[in-house]
C-alpha positions as CSV (number, residue, x, y, z in Angstrom):
1,M,20.2,8.3,-21.4
2,Q,16.7,6.8,-21.6
3,P,16.9,3.0,-20.9
4,D,15.0,0.2,-22.5
5,T,11.5,-0.7,-21.2
6,H,10.9,-4.3,-20.1
7,Y,8.0,-6.2,-18.7
8,T,7.5,-8.5,-15.7
9,Q,4.4,-10.2,-14.3
10,S,2.9,-9.2,-11.0
11,T,0.0,-10.5,-8.9
12,G,-2.9,-11.7,-11.1
13,G,-0.8,-12.0,-14.2
14,V,-0.6,-8.3,-14.6
15,N,2.2,-7.1,-16.9
16,V,4.2,-4.3,-15.3
17,A,6.5,-2.0,-17.4
18,Y,9.8,-1.2,-15.8
19,Q,13.2,0.3,-16.5
20,I,16.6,0.0,-14.8
21,V,19.0,2.9,-15.2
22,G,22.4,3.6,-13.8
23,D,24.9,1.4,-11.9
24,G,25.2,3.2,-8.6
25,P,26.2,1.2,-5.5
26,R,22.7,1.3,-4.0
27,D,19.3,0.5,-5.4
28,L,16.5,3.1,-5.5
29,V,13.0,2.1,-6.4
30,M,10.8,5.0,-7.5
31,V,7.0,4.4,-6.8
32,P,4.9,6.7,-8.9
33,G,2.0,8.7,-7.6
34,W,-1.4,8.9,-9.2
35,I,-0.3,8.7,-12.9
36,F,3.1,8.1,-14.6
37,H,4.6,6.9,-17.9
38,V,8.1,5.6,-17.8
39,E,8.9,6.6,-21.4
40,I,7.0,10.0,-21.8
41,A,8.6,11.3,-18.5
42,W,12.0,11.0,-20.2
43,E,10.9,13.4,-23.0
44,H,11.2,16.3,-20.6
45,P,14.7,17.6,-19.9
46,A,14.0,18.2,-16.2
47,F,13.3,14.5,-15.6
48,E,16.4,13.4,-17.5
49,A,18.5,15.9,-15.5
50,M,17.1,14.6,-12.3
51,M,17.9,11.0,-13.3
52,R,21.5,12.0,-14.2
53,R,21.9,13.2,-10.7
54,L,20.3,10.2,-9.1
55,T,22.3,7.6,-11.0
56,K,25.6,9.0,-9.7
57,S,24.6,7.4,-6.4
58,F,22.0,4.8,-7.2
59,R,20.9,2.1,-9.6
60,V,17.3,3.4,-10.2
61,I,14.4,1.1,-10.8
62,L,11.4,2.8,-12.4
63,F,8.0,1.3,-13.2
64,D,4.4,2.1,-14.2
65,K,1.9,1.0,-11.7
66,R,-0.8,-1.4,-12.9
67,G,-3.6,0.5,-14.7
68,T,-1.3,3.3,-15.8
69,G,1.3,4.1,-18.5
70,L,2.7,1.1,-20.3
71,S,1.5,-1.4,-17.7
72,D,-1.6,-3.4,-18.2
73,R,-4.6,-1.0,-18.3
74,A,-7.1,-3.7,-17.8
75,A,-5.9,-4.0,-14.2
76,G,-7.9,-0.8,-13.5
77,A,-8.1,0.8,-10.1
78,S,-6.5,-2.0,-8.0
79,P,-6.3,-2.1,-4.2
80,M,-3.1,-0.8,-2.6
81,E,-1.7,-4.2,-1.7
82,E,-1.7,-5.3,-5.3
83,R,0.0,-2.1,-6.3
84,M,2.5,-2.9,-3.5
85,D,3.0,-6.3,-5.2
86,D,4.2,-4.4,-8.3
87,V,7.1,-3.0,-6.3
88,R,8.2,-6.4,-5.2
89,A,7.8,-7.8,-8.7
90,V,10.1,-5.2,-10.3
91,M,12.6,-5.6,-7.4
92,D,12.7,-9.4,-8.0
93,V,13.2,-9.1,-11.7
94,A,15.9,-6.5,-11.2
95,G,17.7,-8.8,-8.7
96,S,17.3,-6.2,-5.9
97,E,17.4,-7.8,-2.5
98,S,16.9,-4.5,-0.7
99,A,16.6,-0.9,-1.8
100,T,15.6,2.6,-0.8
101,I,11.9,2.9,-1.6
102,M,10.9,6.4,-2.7
103,G,7.2,7.2,-3.3
104,W,5.6,10.4,-4.2
105,S,1.9,11.3,-3.6
106,E,-0.1,8.1,-3.5
107,G,3.0,6.2,-4.3
108,G,4.2,7.2,-0.8
109,N,1.3,5.2,0.7
110,I,2.3,2.2,-1.3
111,S,5.8,2.7,-0.1
112,L,4.7,2.9,3.5
113,L,2.8,-0.4,3.2
114,F,5.8,-2.0,1.5
115,A,8.3,-0.8,4.1
116,G,6.1,-2.1,7.0
117,T,5.5,-5.4,5.3
118,Y,9.0,-6.0,4.0
119,P,11.4,-4.3,6.3
120,D,14.2,-6.6,5.3
121,R,13.9,-5.4,1.7
122,T,13.7,-1.7,2.6
123,E,17.0,0.1,3.4
124,A,15.4,3.5,3.7
125,L,12.0,5.1,3.0
126,V,11.6,8.5,1.2
127,L,8.2,10.1,1.0
128,Y,7.5,13.1,-1.2
129,A,4.2,15.1,-1.1
130,T,2.5,12.2,0.7
131,A,-0.3,12.2,3.3
132,A,-1.6,9.5,5.5
133,R,-5.0,10.0,3.9
134,Y,-6.4,12.4,1.3
135,S,-10.0,12.8,2.2
136,P,-11.3,14.5,5.3
137,A,-12.4,12.7,8.4
138,P,-13.8,13.9,11.8
139,D,-10.3,13.4,13.3
140,Y,-8.3,14.4,10.2
141,D,-8.9,17.9,8.8
142,I,-5.8,18.3,6.6
143,A,-7.1,16.5,3.5
144,M,-6.6,17.5,-0.2
145,N,-7.5,21.0,-1.1
146,A,-11.2,20.8,-2.0
147,E,-11.1,23.5,-4.7
148,T,-8.0,22.0,-6.3
149,L,-9.6,18.6,-6.2
150,A,-12.7,19.9,-7.9
151,L,-10.6,21.6,-10.6
152,G,-8.8,18.3,-11.2
153,R,-12.1,16.4,-11.6
154,D,-13.3,19.0,-14.1
155,V,-10.1,18.8,-16.1
156,L,-10.4,15.0,-16.2
157,A,-14.0,15.0,-17.2
158,N,-13.9,17.8,-19.8
159,R,-10.4,18.9,-20.9
160,W,-8.1,15.9,-20.3
161,G,-5.1,15.9,-22.6
162,E,-4.8,19.7,-23.0
163,G,-2.1,20.0,-20.3
164,L,-4.3,21.8,-17.8
165,G,-3.2,19.3,-15.1
166,A,0.0,21.4,-15.0
167,M,-2.0,24.0,-13.0
168,I,-1.9,21.5,-10.1
169,A,1.2,19.4,-10.8
170,A,3.7,22.1,-11.9
171,P,2.3,25.6,-11.7
172,S,5.8,27.0,-11.9
173,R,5.9,26.0,-15.6
174,L,2.5,27.3,-16.7
175,D,4.0,30.3,-18.5
176,D,5.8,27.9,-20.9
177,P,3.5,26.9,-23.8
178,A,5.9,24.1,-24.9
179,F,5.7,22.6,-21.4
180,V,1.9,22.7,-21.3
181,R,1.7,20.9,-24.7
182,W,4.1,18.3,-23.5
183,F,2.1,17.9,-20.3
184,G,-1.0,17.3,-22.4
185,R,0.7,14.4,-24.1
186,Y,1.8,13.1,-20.7
187,E,-1.8,13.2,-19.6
188,R,-3.1,11.3,-22.6
189,M,-0.5,8.6,-22.5
190,T,-0.8,7.8,-18.8
191,V,-4.5,7.2,-18.4
192,S,-7.8,7.9,-20.1
193,P,-10.2,10.3,-18.4
194,G,-12.4,7.4,-17.0
195,E,-9.3,5.5,-15.8
196,G,-8.0,8.7,-14.1
197,L,-11.3,9.3,-12.3
198,A,-11.5,5.7,-11.1
199,L,-7.9,5.9,-9.8
200,L,-8.6,9.2,-8.1
201,D,-11.6,7.8,-6.3
202,V,-9.5,4.8,-5.0
203,N,-6.8,7.1,-3.8
204,L,-9.3,9.2,-1.9
205,S,-10.2,6.0,0.0
206,I,-6.6,5.5,1.3
207,D,-6.0,5.7,5.0
208,T,-2.6,4.6,6.2
209,R,-2.7,6.3,9.6
210,A,-2.9,3.1,11.6
211,I,0.4,1.7,10.2
212,L,2.6,4.7,10.7
213,N,3.9,3.7,14.1
214,T,4.9,0.3,12.8
215,I,7.5,1.7,10.4
216,R,11.0,0.9,11.6
217,T,12.9,1.9,8.5
218,P,14.8,5.3,8.5
219,T,12.3,7.7,6.8
220,L,12.8,11.0,5.0
221,V,9.7,13.1,4.4
222,L,9.9,15.9,1.8
223,H,7.2,18.4,0.8
224,N,7.0,21.7,-1.1
225,T,5.3,24.1,1.3
226,G,3.1,25.6,-1.4
227,D,1.9,22.3,-2.9
228,Q,-1.6,23.1,-4.3
229,L,-2.9,19.6,-4.1
230,V,-1.5,17.8,-1.0
231,P,-1.1,20.3,1.9
232,V,2.3,20.3,3.6
233,E,0.5,19.6,6.9
234,G,0.1,16.0,5.5
235,S,3.8,15.5,5.6
236,R,4.1,17.1,9.0
237,Y,1.6,14.6,10.3
238,L,3.6,11.7,8.8
239,A,6.8,13.0,10.4
240,R,5.1,13.2,13.8
241,H,3.7,9.7,13.7
242,I,6.5,7.7,11.9
243,P,9.2,6.9,14.6
244,G,12.3,8.9,14.0
245,A,11.2,10.3,10.6
246,R,13.0,13.4,9.4
247,L,11.0,16.2,7.7
248,V,12.4,18.6,5.2
249,E,10.1,21.4,3.9
250,L,11.1,22.9,0.6
251,P,10.0,26.2,-1.1
252,G,7.8,26.1,-4.1
253,D,4.2,25.3,-5.3
254,D,4.8,22.3,-7.6
255,H,3.4,18.8,-6.7
256,L,5.9,16.9,-9.0
257,F,9.4,17.2,-7.6
258,W,11.4,17.1,-10.8
259,F,10.2,20.5,-12.0
260,S,11.5,22.5,-9.1
261,N,14.0,22.1,-6.2
262,T,15.3,19.1,-8.1
263,D,18.9,19.5,-6.9
264,Q,17.9,20.0,-3.3
265,V,15.6,17.0,-3.4
266,V,18.3,14.7,-4.8
267,S,20.9,16.1,-2.3
268,E,18.5,15.4,0.6
269,I,18.0,11.8,-0.6
270,E,21.7,11.2,-1.1
271,N,22.7,12.7,2.3
272,F,20.0,10.8,4.1
273,V,20.4,7.4,2.4
274,L,24.1,7.2,2.1
275,G,24.7,8.6,5.5
276,K,22.4,6.1,7.3
277,T,21.7,2.4,7.2
278,A,18.4,0.7,8.0
279,D,17.5,-0.6,11.4
280,D,17.9,-4.3,10.8
281,D,14.9,-5.7,12.6
282,P,13.1,-8.1,10.3
283,E,11.6,-9.8,13.4
284,R,9.0,-7.1,13.7
285,I,7.0,-6.6,10.5
286,L,3.6,-5.2,9.3
287,S,1.3,-8.2,8.7
288,T,-2.4,-9.0,8.5
289,V,-3.4,-11.6,11.1
290,V,-6.4,-13.9,10.7
291,F,-8.0,-16.1,13.4
292,T,-10.7,-18.5,12.6
293,D,-12.7,-20.9,14.8
294,I,-15.5,-23.4,14.3
295,V,-18.8,-22.3,15.9
296,D,-20.3,-24.7,18.4
297,S,-17.3,-27.2,18.0
298,T,-18.1,-28.8,21.4
299,D,-21.7,-29.6,20.3
300,H,-20.3,-31.0,16.9
301,A,-17.9,-33.3,18.7
302,S,-20.5,-34.6,21.1
303,R,-23.0,-35.2,18.3
304,L,-20.6,-36.9,15.9
305,G,-18.4,-38.8,18.3
306,D,-14.6,-38.7,18.6
307,S,-13.8,-40.7,15.5
308,R,-16.0,-38.8,13.1
309,W,-15.1,-35.4,14.6
310,K,-11.4,-36.1,14.3
311,E,-12.0,-37.0,10.6
312,L,-13.8,-33.8,10.1
313,L,-11.1,-31.7,11.8
314,D,-8.5,-33.4,9.6
315,Q,-10.5,-32.3,6.5
316,H,-10.8,-28.8,8.0
317,D,-7.0,-28.6,8.5
318,R,-6.3,-30.0,5.0
319,I,-8.4,-27.4,3.4
320,I,-6.7,-24.6,5.3
321,R,-3.2,-25.8,4.3
322,E,-4.3,-26.1,0.6
323,R,-6.1,-22.8,0.5
324,L,-3.7,-20.4,2.2
325,P,-0.9,-20.5,-0.4
326,H,-3.4,-19.3,-3.0
327,F,-3.8,-16.0,-1.0
328,R,-0.1,-15.9,0.0
329,G,-1.0,-16.7,3.6
330,K,1.3,-18.4,6.1
331,L,-0.2,-20.9,8.5
332,I,1.2,-20.2,11.9
333,K,-0.7,-23.0,13.7
334,T,-4.0,-24.8,13.9
335,T,-5.8,-24.5,17.2
336,G,-7.9,-27.7,17.3
337,D,-11.0,-26.0,16.0
338,G,-9.5,-23.1,14.1
339,M,-6.3,-21.5,12.9
340,L,-3.9,-18.6,13.1
341,A,-2.4,-17.3,9.9
342,T,-0.6,-14.2,8.6
343,F,-0.8,-12.5,5.2
344,D,1.3,-9.8,3.4
345,G,-1.8,-8.0,2.3
346,P,-5.1,-7.2,4.1
347,A,-7.4,-7.7,1.0
348,R,-5.9,-11.2,0.4
349,A,-6.4,-12.0,4.1
350,V,-10.1,-11.0,4.0
351,R,-10.7,-12.9,0.7
352,C,-9.1,-16.0,2.1
353,A,-11.2,-15.8,5.2
354,L,-14.4,-15.4,3.1
355,R,-13.3,-18.4,0.9
356,L,-12.6,-20.6,4.0
357,R,-16.0,-19.7,5.3
358,R,-17.5,-21.1,2.1
359,D,-15.2,-24.2,2.1
360,M,-16.1,-25.0,5.7
361,S,-19.8,-24.6,5.0
362,D,-19.4,-27.3,2.4
363,L,-18.3,-29.6,5.2
364,G,-21.3,-28.6,7.3
365,L,-19.2,-26.4,9.5
366,T,-19.9,-22.7,10.4
367,V,-16.7,-20.7,11.1
368,R,-16.1,-17.1,12.2
369,A,-13.0,-15.1,11.6
370,G,-11.2,-12.0,13.0
371,V,-8.8,-10.0,10.8
372,H,-6.5,-7.1,11.8
373,T,-3.4,-5.5,10.3
374,G,-0.6,-4.3,12.5
375,E,3.0,-4.9,13.7
376,V,3.7,-8.5,14.7
377,E,6.7,-10.1,16.3
378,M,8.0,-13.0,14.3
379,R,9.2,-15.9,16.4
380,T,10.6,-19.3,15.4
381,D,7.3,-21.1,15.0
382,D,4.8,-18.5,16.2
383,V,3.9,-14.8,16.1
384,G,3.2,-12.3,18.9
385,G,2.4,-8.7,19.6
386,L,-0.7,-6.5,20.0
387,A,-1.9,-7.1,16.5
388,V,-2.3,-10.8,17.2
389,H,-4.3,-10.1,20.3
390,I,-6.6,-7.7,18.5
391,A,-7.3,-10.2,15.7
392,A,-8.2,-12.8,18.4
393,R,-10.5,-10.4,20.2
394,I,-12.3,-9.5,16.9
395,A,-12.8,-13.2,16.1
396,A,-14.3,-13.8,19.5
397,I,-17.1,-11.2,18.9
398,A,-17.8,-12.2,15.3
399,E,-21.2,-13.6,14.7
400,P,-21.5,-17.2,13.4
401,G,-20.3,-17.2,9.7
402,G,-19.0,-13.7,10.1
403,V,-15.7,-12.3,8.9
404,F,-15.1,-9.4,11.1
405,T,-12.2,-6.9,10.6
406,S,-10.8,-3.9,12.3
407,R,-11.2,-0.4,10.9
408,T,-7.5,-0.6,10.0
409,V,-8.2,-3.4,7.5
410,K,-11.2,-1.6,6.0
411,D,-9.1,1.5,5.4
412,L,-6.3,-0.4,3.7
413,V,-8.4,-2.3,1.1
414,G,-10.0,0.6,-0.8
415,G,-10.5,-0.5,-4.4
416,A,-10.5,-4.2,-3.6
417,G,-14.3,-4.6,-4.2
418,I,-14.9,-5.9,-0.6
419,S,-18.0,-4.6,1.1
420,F,-18.1,-3.8,4.8
421,E,-20.9,-3.3,7.3
422,D,-20.3,-1.4,10.5
423,R,-20.6,-3.5,13.6
424,G,-20.0,-0.8,16.2
425,V,-17.3,0.2,18.6
426,H,-16.0,-2.4,21.1
427,D,-13.8,-2.6,24.2
428,F,-11.4,-5.5,24.2
429,K,-10.0,-6.7,27.5
430,G,-6.3,-5.8,27.9
431,I,-6.3,-3.8,24.6
432,P,-5.9,0.0,24.7
433,E,-8.5,2.2,23.2
434,R,-11.9,1.3,21.7
435,W,-12.1,-0.5,18.4
436,R,-14.6,-0.1,15.6
437,V,-15.4,-3.4,13.9
438,F,-16.8,-4.2,10.5
439,A,-18.3,-7.3,8.8
440,A,-16.7,-8.1,5.5
441,G,-18.7,-9.6,2.7
């Protein structure tokens, strides 16, 4: 049953390995967790049996995330939005306009980001053994089990490729020597020890709590209650904070779902997806909003005179229009001495703002920017919603030349290589709660 493996290119020219199997009436995109290998997985009968069940109802699209399996390893530990791009890339090449997006473990966080950003391409969302974040925080005490995490690091550093990862991923199979040998091969083929540690560290920086209430797609949350790696409390948290999400708790200790409860998992997916349709509301999407403005624009205009100032503003606007497409930004409007734009990824938005800061400096202009990720209302020629107001407020307090972001943005760009400095907690007029702000560099 194993299908052929093909390649498509994603963001940055990264080659992503993918497979398409089955011809069911609905598409299902499976977004892998920490590590995966689209060919080695098929070597185990449990995986093939699961796929036989799924393909009765779905055309299944499988892929290896960048930096793992058969996809380009040079991509390394990429930020979450670029891994989200891989989902879109394989859907495009498969001719899938919309699909059920199923992510397990860290793949669930990528799926959350995709569902919020592309609601029109997400019929349903299925999350398995996922948590909003995996490391502890003062207001989040249900992180990964510290002892299990330490065991995983030790296996990666000292005994990778011996199959000992099965102690975490599939403890129900530890008594089977043949399984442990196969799992050792699975480990070796998915990532090297160094690659695995780098990916693990990036995953530990994930925090998707701020986007959970923006998800409008019907969502099914599945979790084994005895999962040794990601506590079931993580899924309970997701179900409480994603509007209308349905939680199903399953018996068992395995982290990978195709080694136990497979029939029940597939049945739950079939019943949920085939019995419901997505809330078609593409006018409300998850997006990253960027506001910029020129510092001391009035003084510039007075000093230069109307004619020269208009010429300089025309150059400012031209640079913005030329630069935004390189970062997949959409110009909503120019504001006389600044702009409002939206992006489908927070790291791209921050990088674009940093680049525009440099471009404008070459013109002798100092700009500041505010960046926030949240749900926006798409209008004919404008955007609205709380996220837009927050980005505007952040831009207003940014120092000259500063690119200031919300904590939401900072938490979503782990692994992107962007540095942040804390600029304290602020109250914004008309905006609920207090907001911690960071300067990107």
